[in-house]
N, C-alpha and C positions, 0 to 999 in steps of 0.2 A: 676819065679813062686812065688807067695806070700806065706809066711809061714802062716800056719793055726793057729788061735788064741788059746791060752791055755785056756781050759774050766774053770779051777780053777780061773785064773786071771779074766777072763770074769764074773764069778759068784761073785767074790769079788767086782767088779765095780758095778754090779746090786744091790748087798746087800747094798753097801754104798748109792747108790741112793735112795733105798727103806727105809733103817733104819735111814739115816741122812738127806738126802736133802728133801725128800717128807714131812716129819713131819715139817721141817722148813717152807716150803711153805704153809703148812696147818695152821700153827700157825698164820702166816701173814694174811691169808685169814680170819681166825676166829676173829682176832683183828679188821679188817676192817669191817666185819659183825656186830660185836658188836658196833662198832662206828656208823654204820648206824642205828642200833636198838635204841641206846641211843639218837642219834640225832632226830630220828622220834618221840621218846616218849617225849623228852624234847622240841620239837619244835624249835630246834636250826636253826638258819639261816645263810646262806653264800651269800654274794652279795645281801642281801635283800630277798633271797628266801629260801624255805625249799628244800635244795639239799641233803637230807640224802641218797637218792638213789644213789647219785654219788659214795659213798663209795662201794656199791655193785658191781658197774661197775668196779672199781678198783680191787675189790677182785676176779673177774672172772678169769683173767689170773693166779693168784695164784693157784686157784682151779684146772684149767686145768694142770698147771705145776705139781702140787702135784700128780694128777691122772696119768699123763704121767710117772713120776718118780716111782710111786708105783706100777702101773700095766703094764705099756708099755715097760719098759726097757728091759725085757727079750725077748719081742717079736720083738724089733727093732734090728735085727741081725746086719745089716749094720751100721757100726760106723757113716759114714757121714750122713746118714738119721736121726739117732738118734740125732746127734749133731745139725742138721738143725732144727729139731723140738724144741729141748730144747732152742736153742739160739733165735728162733722165738718167743717162749713163754716169754723168759726173756726180749726181746725187747718190748713186750706189757706190761709186768710188770713194766719195766722202764718208758714207756710213761704214764702209769697210775699214777706212783709216782710223775713224774713231773707235771702232770695235777693236782694232789691233792695239791702239794707245791704252784703252781701258784694261784690256787683258794683260798688257805688260805691267801697268801700274798695279793692278790687283794682285799680280804675281808677286810683287815686291812686298806688299804689306800682308800677304797670307802667310800662314805658318809654313807653307812649302817654299817660301821664298829663299830659304837657305840652300835649296837644291839648284838654284840658278847660278851658273858660272859667269864670271866677269866677261869671258868671250862671247857667251851667249847674249848677254845684255848689250854689249857694244855692237855686235853684229846686228841683232834684232832692232835695237834703238836706232842704229845708223840707217838701216833700210826703211824703217817706218818714217824717220825724219826726212829722208830724201823723197820717198814717194809722196809724202805730205806736200813737199814743195812742188813736185810735178803736178799733183792733183790741182793745187791751188793756182799755179801758173796756168793751167789749162782753163781753170775757172775764171780767172782774170781776163784771159784772151777771149773767152766767150761772152763775158759780161760787157766789156767796154764798148760803148756805142752801139749796143745791139748785136754784138758778135762780128766775126770776120767777113761774113757775106754782107751784112748791112753796111760795114765800113767800106767794103770794096765797091758796093753799088751806089753809095751816097753821092748825090750830085752836088750837095752843098755840105759845108762843115756841120758835124753833129756835135751835140753837147756831150763831152767825154765823161766817163766815170772815174778815169785817172788822168792826172796832169803830169806829163813827162817833162823834163827839163827842156826838151826841144820845143814843146808847146809854148812854154813860158819865154823862151829865148829863140825864136825862129831863125835868127841870124847865125846861130851856132849849129843849126841843123844842116845836114847835107841835103842837096837838092832832091826833092821828091821823097824825103823821109816820111815814113809812117810807122807806127809801132807794130812789131811782129811778135810771134810767140816767144822768141828768145828774150825780148824786152820785158814781157810779162812774167817769164820764168825768173829773170834777174830780180824783178820786184818781189816775187814769192820767196826766192831764195834769201835775199837780205831781210826780209820781213821775218822769216823763220829763225834767222840768226840774231837779229837785233831786237826782235819782238816789237818792232815799230817801223813806220815808213822810213825809207832812206833815200830812194831814187825818185819814185813817183808818189804823188800825194793822192789819196782817195777823196773824191769830191762829192759823192753821193752816199746815202746811208747804206745801201746794199753793198757798195765797195768797202765801206768801213766795217760792216758786219763781216764780210768775208775775211779782211785782213785781221779783225779781232779773233775770229774763229781759228785762223791759221796760227796766230801768236800764242793762243791758249794752248792748242795742240802741241806746238813746238816747245813751249815752256814746260809742259808735262814731260815731254820725251826728253829733252836736254837736261832740265834741272833734276828730275827725279831718276829716270832710267839711267842716263849716261854717268851721273854722279855716283849712283849706287855701284855701277860697274867698275868705275875707277876705284872706289873704296874697296871693293872685293879683290880687285887685282893687287892692290897695295897691302 
């Protein structure tokens, strides 16, 4: 017979999703909406067309994810169902991010690439890079040890997907320390900057695959898009 979940731990997981994860997804959506608004106002073109509405499409999964984390977590009592919904939305978020990077890179190599201004590339590349970090931070948060609900309800230590410095050196950790979304976002942000692990080490193949995917997208964004933008400005 399965052990009944601890209401206090379940409430803590719901609160983390509401107070930490939902605002992160909402900020990413707001940046993409702002990019669409600026692109429409400035008549920015991608692949020779005014595709400002594309960023609104990419923002939709972030909005749905934020709403789910903000309002739906306490209602999704079954852990498996909750995780399926969040992972499904994260998959759509990732597809949108890949689509955005591909369109930006394709715009650079197309004949119409000369129509793209440096400001457009810097703003577009910066937003795409940052939203990628948010998306992968949320993915790491949902992946590690089966997700935030599983971590909160675990009665015994679980085998992690990421090893934080506090795990290796518990004497340096504060009392009651456990990784939260900010920790996973920091991992995603540094991985997107250095193209390699810097804080937490991936221990499982799925964690390594996610980090490799983020490094690849970040390299395309930073090394191609941002470099071209600086070249245009100078």
